N, C-alpha and C positions, 0 to 999 in steps of 0.2 A: 410461819416465819416470813417476814418481808425481806426480799432480796433485791439487790440492784443489778443492773446489767441484764443481758439477755440470758434466757435459759438455753443451755446446750442440749439440743435434741440429737443425740448421737446413736439412736436406735437404727436398725436397718430398714426403717420405714414404719410409719410415714416419716418423710424427710422434711427438712426445712423448706418452706415455700418462699421463693424469691419475692422481693417487694414488687417487682414489675408484674408478676403473676397475681399477687394479692390485689394490686390496683386494678388490674383488668377484671378480676372477678367482682369488684365492687361496683361495676357499671350497672345501670338499670336493666332489668330483665326486659327482653323484647318479645314480640309475638312469634312463637315458634312455628307458626304457619305462614309467616310473612316473608317478603323478598329479602329483607336484611338478614334474617336467620338463614335462609337458603344460601346466601353468599358466604356467610361464616362457615356453615357446615361443609359446603363443597370445598372450601379452602382447607379446612382442618382435615377432612378425609383424604385429600390429595397429599397433604404434608405428612400425614402419618405413615404413608408408604415408605418414605425414605428412612424412617427410624427402624422399621421392621426389615428394611432392605428387600422390598417386594414390589412387584408390579400388579399384584392381585388386590382384591378388596380387603378392607379392614372394617370389621363390624364393631360398633361402639355401643356398650350397654351402660345405663345408669346403675352400676352395681360394683361390688368389691370383686377382687380377683377370683373369689370362690364362685361367683356367678359365671365368670368366663370359663372356669373349669367345667362346670355343668354344661354350658353351651357347647363346648368342644366335644363332649361325649355324646350328648343327646342328638346332635345334628349329624353325627357320622356313624352311629352304631345302633344295633337292634337288640332287644332282650335276648339274653343267652349268649351273645357274642363274647369271645375271649379277648382279653387285653393283657399285655405284658408290662408290668410296672416294676420299679426298682426302689428298694428301701434305702434311699440316700439321706433321709432325715424326716423331720416332723411333718413338713408340708407334703412331701411325697407320700407319706403314710396317710394323711388326710385325703389326698386325691384318690388313692386306691380304695379307701373306705367309701368315698362317694360313689366310685364305680360299682362297688359291690351293692350299695344301697339302691342303685338304679337298675339292678337286675343283671349286671354283667358278671362274667366269670373272670376272676383276676388271678393271673399267675404272678405272684409277688416275690421277686428275687430278694432274699434277705441281704442286709448290709450292716456295716459297723458304724455308719454315720460319720465316717472319716474319709470316705472315698465316694466318687461319683459312679454313675452307671457304667458298668464295664462293657465296652464295645465288643470284646471277645465273647462275653456271655450272651449279648444280643445276637451275635452271629450264630452261636451254638444253638440257642433256643429256637431261632427261626429256621435254621438248617434242619433241625430235627422235626419241625412242624411241616411235614410233607403234604399234609391234607389242608394246609392253610387255615387251620382252626383259629389262629390268632389274627384278629382283625386290626389291632392297633398296638403300637408301642408308645407308652406314656413316660416321658422323662422330664424331670425338673432340671432346667438348665443351671440355675444358681440356687442351691438350697439355702434358704434364708436362715434356717436354724443351725447350720453348720459352717457356712462359709466355704462350701465345696462347689466347684463349677464343673458339671459334666461336659465331656467333649462331644458335642452334638455332631460335628462334622465326621468324627470317627464312628459314631453310632450309625449315621446314615451310610457310610461306606460299608459297615458290617452288614447292614440290611441289604444293600445292593449286592454285596458278594454272595449273600445267601439266596439271592433271587426271589425274595419273599415280597408279596404284594401288600403287606400290612401298612396301614397309615402310621405316620410319625406325628405325635402330638407332644408339644413342648411348652412347658411353663417357663416364661421369662419374667415373672412378676418382679423379681428383684435383680434382674440383669438388663432389661431393655433400657436403652439410653445410658447405660453405665459400662457394659462389657460388650465387646464385639459380637454381633449376632447377625446372621444372614439367612432369612427365611427362604428365599428362593434358591440361593446358591447351595444351601445345605439340604435342600429337598424336604423341608418341613411342610406338613400338610395343614396343621392348625397350630398357630402360636398364640398362647394365652398371655395376657399382660394386664397390669393395673396401673392406675394413675399416680399412686402415692409414693413412688420411689424414684427411679431415675427420671421420670417425667416431671418431677418437682411440683406436683399438685397435691391438694388434699385427697383423702380417699373418696371414692364415689364414681369413678369411671373404670370400666374394664373393657378388654379388647380381645377379639379373635381375628388374626390374619389368616387368610384362606388360600389354599392352593386349588388349581383346577381339579385335582384328584379328590380333595375334600368336598368340593361342590358337587362332584359326581356322586360321592358317597351319600351326600345329603338326600339325593333323590330316592335312595332305597332304604334309608335309615328309618326305623319304626319306633324307636324309643319315644315316649310321650313328650311333647314340647308344645308350648304356646308362646309365652313371653320370650323364650330363648330361641325361637325359630329364626334361622338366618333369612329365610325367603322374604318375609314382609319388610324386614329391615333393609335388605339390599334393594328391594323395589322402591321403597321410599327414599333411600339414599341417592338414587339416580337423579332426583330433583332437589336434593339438599334438605330432606325432611326425615322424620322418624315416625314409626307407627305408634308411638307412645309419647308422652310428654318428656322431652329430653332435659338433661341437667344443663340448662342454658349457661348459667354463670361458670360452671366448670369448663364448658367448651370455650368460653372467653379466655379462661386461664390456660387451657390447653393450646389455644392459638398462639399465645405469647410464649409459652414454654417451648413449643416447637420452633418458634422463631429464634429463641435463645440458643437452642441446640444447633440450628443452622448457622448462626453467627459465629459460634465457637468452632464449629466443624466437628462432625462425629468422630473422625480419627483423633482429633485433639481431645475430645471428651473422654474417649476410651484410654488415651495415654495418660490423662490426668488421673483417672481412677486407678490405673495400674500403678502409677507412681505413689499415690497416697496409700494404696494397699501395701506396696513394698516398704514404705516408711513405717507403717504400722507394724508389720511383721518384724522389722528390724528392732523396733522398740520392745516388742514382746520377747524376742530372743535375748536381747541385752538385759532385760529384767530377770532372765533365768526361767521364764515360763515357756509354755508349749503352745504353738498354733494347732488348733484341732485338726485342720486339714492335713492329711498325711502324705499327699502326693503333690509335689510342687507344680506339676502340670495342671493341677486342678485348683490352684489358689484363686480365691475370689477377688475381683476388683471392687466389689460392693461392700463387703464387710469382712471382719476377721473375728472368728470365735476363739477365745482364749481359754485354754484348759487350766483349771486351778489345781494346785497341789491337793492331794486327798484330804489333808487335815484342815483345809480352808473352804469356807462356803462362799461361792460366787455371789449369791444373793445378798449376803452380808456386806460384801465389797460394794455392790451396786447401791445398797441402801445408804452406806456412808457417803458415797460419791454424790448421790442425789441430795442428801440432807446438808452436807457440808459445802458442796461445790456447785449445786444447782445444775447437775448434768444427768441426763437419762441415758443409760446403756441398755442394750437388749438382754433379756433374761434367757436362761437356759430352758429349752422347751422339751417336753416329753422325757425321754430317758436321760437327757442332759441337764435336767433341772438341778440347780445347785452346783453343778460341776463346771459350767462355763458361763462367761459373760461375753456379749457380742458388741463389738465396736462398729457402728455404721460409718462408712466413709464414702457415701454415694450422694448423688444429686448436687445441690447447690452448696459447694464446699470449696475452700481454697486452702493454701498452705498454712496460713496463720490460724485458721479455724482448726485444722488438724493438729497443729502444734499445741494449741490450747487444750484440745480434747485429750491428747496423750499426756499432757502435764497434769490434768485433772485425774486421769486414770492412775498415774504414778503416785500422786499424793494420796489417792484413795486406797491404793494397795498398801502404802506405807502406814496409813492411819489404821488399817485393818490388821496390821501386824504380819502381813505377808512379806517374807524376806525377799526383797527385790533389789537389784543393782540399780542405783540412781542414774547410771549411765544410759538407761533406756531412752529417755527423751533425746539426749544428744545423738544417739544412734539414728533416731528418726530424723533429726534435723540435718544430719550429714546427708541422708538420702534426699531430703527436700532441697538442700543446697546443690545437689548433684555431685557430692564428693564420695 
């Protein structure tokens, strides 16, 4: 079917790529061993630090966020090491499976997919580990499958209170550049991120932000690594180069995306995302539906997962919305398949785009026969107007 107007891509990533970024990426590719590339790379590597809120190095890979997960593990740990992970959703589950596949012992704390990692449990598990068997705590900051944001600062305080030396590894793939995050201040050792969400790029770049403690752990980590090894990347980065062929045109786009974030200001970016999230939740409640996240302290600024009534299929609603209104929403993943749909409200987004998105969702719910109060959109507009 031929449609007019633009497609509404309202999944929680990949997100809409701004025209400025698309234009930057369309420039001719340059020699990645030449002086112009070195200037670009050094500028981008420096600018990345502000987004992670770190003074330390940020390693860039031509990979998805899954690659950055693996890099975080293999550069800091050794076969048989124990890691503490939390079942906060689908992606936290995949990360712990990767850890198991790499030969690590995983203490996986079960969860209901409606709450984040519990700082009290972190403290209890680490306090009980008097032999310091646990070498790392792995937490997904913003669980993309659920719209739940774990309280990383509280997790760090619990680790410090327990006096435990474990590393803190945090996935910010769907929060970086959208939700307040502070690598250095919160004592994170490795922050994992990807390009296709808050950084407003296509998929294809992933990142590790590193603490001095993580770099020290790298010196003794013996998990096999070659492509993912931080050392050759950091050495080449000193001169603005990479030990492999970099994704040059994605770096062009990243350069402009970082400039856009600087122009708006990160506090303003975070406030915009928080306001759009609040408006979305207002619509969901007014429709008479339920936000999946059960703790208001853990509401996500990046996306909202909407729990459907038991007698209605979330994927049927998504199908109607795609076919009739040309809008893509996020599907329910893992144990949430068919039970939720996810509204992405992160990245390059403004009030009118969100208003159109929520209008499309409301029409789709009504077309699917879901009994919703049509006051939902107005409730969101009240928030957007500041009323």
